[in-house]
C-alpha positions as CSV (number, residue, x, y, z in Angstrom):
1,M,0.4,-0.4,-0.7
2,P,1.5,3.1,-1.1
3,P,2.6,6.1,1.9
4,I,-1.3,8.5,2.8
5,L,0.2,11.9,1.3
6,T,0.3,14.1,4.2
7,D,-1.5,17.5,4.3
8,L,0.6,20.7,4.1
9,I,-2.7,23.1,5.5
10,A,-2.5,24.9,9.0
11,P,-4.8,27.3,10.5
12,D,-6.3,30.7,8.8
13,L,-5.2,29.8,5.5
14,K,-7.1,31.7,2.5
15,V,-7.9,28.1,0.1
16,I,-7.3,24.6,1.2
17,F,-7.4,23.3,-1.7
18,C,-9.3,19.6,-2.0
19,G,-7.6,17.2,-5.0
20,I,-10.1,13.8,-5.0
21,N,-7.6,11.9,-3.4
22,P,-3.5,11.0,-3.7
23,G,-2.0,9.4,-7.3
24,L,0.7,6.7,-7.0
25,K,3.2,9.0,-8.6
26,S,2.5,11.7,-5.7
27,A,1.7,9.1,-2.7
28,L,5.7,7.9,-3.7
29,D,7.0,11.0,-4.3
30,G,5.7,12.5,-0.9
31,H,4.5,15.9,-2.7
32,H,1.5,17.2,-4.2
33,F,0.3,16.9,-7.0
34,S,3.7,15.3,-9.2
35,G,2.6,13.6,-12.1
36,R,4.3,14.4,-14.7
37,S,0.5,15.9,-16.7
38,N,-0.8,17.3,-13.5
39,R,-1.3,20.9,-14.6
40,F,-2.5,22.5,-10.9
41,W,0.8,23.8,-10.5
42,K,1.3,25.3,-14.1
43,V,-2.7,26.2,-13.4
44,L,-2.3,28.2,-9.9
45,H,0.5,30.3,-11.2
46,R,-1.6,30.9,-14.8
47,A,-4.3,32.2,-12.6
48,G,-3.2,34.5,-10.5
49,F,-2.9,32.8,-7.1
50,T,1.3,32.1,-6.9
51,P,3.5,34.7,-8.6
52,H,6.2,31.3,-9.7
53,E,4.5,28.4,-10.9
54,I,6.1,25.8,-7.8
55,D,7.5,22.8,-8.5
56,P,6.0,19.3,-6.9
57,K,9.1,19.1,-4.5
58,N,8.9,22.6,-2.9
59,D,4.9,22.0,-2.1
60,V,5.2,23.0,1.2
61,T,5.7,25.7,0.7
62,I,2.1,27.1,0.0
63,L,1.2,27.9,2.3
64,D,4.0,31.2,2.1
65,F,1.3,31.9,-0.4
66,G,-2.1,31.5,2.0
67,Y,-2.8,28.4,0.7
68,G,-2.8,24.6,2.0
69,L,-3.8,21.5,0.4
70,T,-5.1,18.5,1.3
71,T,-7.5,15.4,0.1
72,A,-11.1,14.5,0.1
73,V,-10.2,10.7,0.6
74,E,-5.9,9.7,1.4
75,R,-6.1,6.0,0.0
76,A,-4.1,7.3,-3.2
77,T,-5.0,5.6,-6.9
78,A,-3.8,5.4,-10.4
79,R,-7.7,6.8,-11.0
80,A,-10.0,8.6,-8.4
81,D,-12.9,6.7,-10.1
82,E,-10.7,3.0,-8.4
83,L,-12.1,4.4,-5.2
84,L,-15.1,3.9,-4.0
85,K,-18.3,5.8,-2.4
86,E,-18.2,4.2,1.4
87,E,-14.4,5.2,1.2
88,F,-15.9,8.9,0.4
89,I,-19.2,8.6,3.3
90,N,-16.1,7.3,5.5
91,S,-14.1,10.6,4.8
92,I,-16.6,12.7,6.0
93,E,-16.6,13.6,8.9
94,V,-12.3,13.9,9.2
95,F,-12.5,15.9,6.3
96,G,-15.2,17.8,8.5
97,K,-12.7,18.1,11.7
98,K,-10.0,19.4,10.1
99,M,-11.8,22.0,8.5
100,E,-13.5,22.9,11.9
101,R,-10.0,23.4,13.0
102,C,-8.4,24.4,9.9
103,K,-11.0,27.6,9.0
104,P,-9.7,28.3,6.4
105,K,-12.0,30.9,4.3
106,Y,-12.7,29.4,1.7
107,I,-12.5,25.8,0.4
108,A,-11.5,24.1,-3.3
109,F,-13.0,20.8,-4.7
110,L,-11.3,19.8,-7.3
111,G,-13.6,18.0,-9.0
112,K,-17.1,17.7,-8.6
113,A,-16.8,14.2,-6.9
114,A,-15.6,14.8,-3.7
115,Y,-17.9,17.1,-3.0
116,M,-21.1,15.7,-4.3
117,A,-20.7,12.8,-2.5
118,F,-20.1,15.0,0.5
119,S,-23.4,17.5,-0.2
120,G,-25.6,14.2,-0.9
121,K,-26.1,16.3,-4.1
122,K,-27.3,13.9,-7.4
123,Q,-25.8,18.2,-9.4
124,I,-23.9,20.2,-8.9
125,S,-21.9,23.4,-11.0
126,W,-18.9,24.5,-11.7
127,G,-17.7,27.7,-8.8
128,R,-19.0,28.8,-5.4
129,Q,-21.5,27.2,-4.2
130,H,-24.6,28.0,-2.9
131,E,-24.0,26.5,0.7
132,N,-21.2,26.4,3.1
133,F,-19.0,22.9,4.3
134,H,-19.2,23.4,7.7
135,G,-19.7,27.1,7.6
136,I,-16.7,27.7,5.1
137,P,-17.2,29.2,0.9
138,V,-16.7,26.3,-0.8
139,W,-15.5,26.2,-4.6
140,I,-15.8,23.9,-7.0
141,L,-13.3,24.3,-9.9
142,P,-11.8,21.4,-12.7
143,N,-10.0,19.0,-11.3
144,P,-6.1,19.5,-12.8
145,S,-5.5,15.5,-14.0
146,G,-4.0,14.9,-16.4
147,L,-6.1,12.6,-17.3
148,N,-9.1,15.1,-17.2
149,R,-8.8,15.8,-21.4
150,G,-12.2,18.0,-20.7
151,F,-11.0,21.0,-19.8
152,T,-7.7,22.3,-22.1
153,L,-4.3,24.2,-20.1
154,N,-6.6,27.0,-20.6
155,D,-10.1,26.6,-19.8
156,L,-8.6,25.6,-15.6
157,V,-6.8,28.9,-15.6
158,V,-10.1,30.7,-17.3
159,D,-12.3,28.6,-13.7
160,Y,-9.4,29.4,-11.7
161,R,-8.6,33.0,-12.1
162,Q,-12.6,33.4,-11.5
163,M,-12.1,32.1,-8.1
164,F,-8.7,34.1,-7.5
165,S,-10.9,37.0,-8.4
166,A,-13.8,36.1,-7.2
167,I,-11.3,36.1,-3.3
168,Q,-9.3,39.5,-3.4
169,Q,-12.7,41.0,-3.4
170,N,-14.3,39.7,0.0
């Protein structure tokens, strides 16, 4: 079994970005979004969240910019669709307690799967959600995984930039 990928979180961050679960390479490397085809770091920079593109080996530096990283489910897989519905259900309480402890200003779920499981909703839209999760405003952003071919790099940047612009006004 691959090692558990350590959360990069702290109290009172601007945003905690929540991936569905770690990819196998990230879990083995011990660094978030380290898969060669993952576009997270490039998108984060191009959308304005960071002044430069962070190398996955330096993922901990994301905390310096007021952002954190976690996953909805801890188990690493090659593909997120390998996760069982029960794994999401079993993660809700742990994730909720983590958010209550850290109290970020926003949670950004990367992809719809985790938030759909956590909220019990059958359909959700991209962007800012009408309801909060444990009192914290929620955004749903497209998953930057290289396996997510439904979104070009430019599409991802546009969606992430919308969040970045909106939270700068608060």
